[in-house]
N, C-alpha and C positions, 0 to 999 in steps of 0.2 A: 850213633848207636841209639840214643834216645829218641831221635826223630824218626828212625827206621822203625823201632819197636811200636812207636806211637802210630804210624801209618798201618803196621802190620795189625794193631789192635783194631783201628777203624776199619780195615777190611774185614777182619773176623767178625766185628759187630754187624757190618753190613750183610755178611753172608748168614749170620745167625738171625737178624730181622727178616731177610728175604725168606729163609727157610720156615720161620715161625709164621709169618704172614701167609705163605703158600699152604701151609699145613692147617692154619685156622680157616682159611678161604675153603680148601678142600672139605674140611669137616663140616662147615656150615652148608656147602652145596649138598654134601651126602645127606645130612640132616634133613634139609629142605626136600630133596628127592624122595626120602623115605617118608616124610609127613605127606607130601603130595600123592604118593602111591597108596598109602593108607586111606587118605580121604577119597581118593578115586575108587578104591575097592569097597569101601563101606558105603559110599554115596554115589553109585553109578548114574 
């Protein structure tokens, strides 16, 4: 039971880390796109 719960916890942590990494990457990409669009609009 202990080993099973530990494996389950590791799987949960992996999912959390993957989701967080994906969310951060998506947010950074969106921010870069917004900054790029602003710089293109202000400086054609």
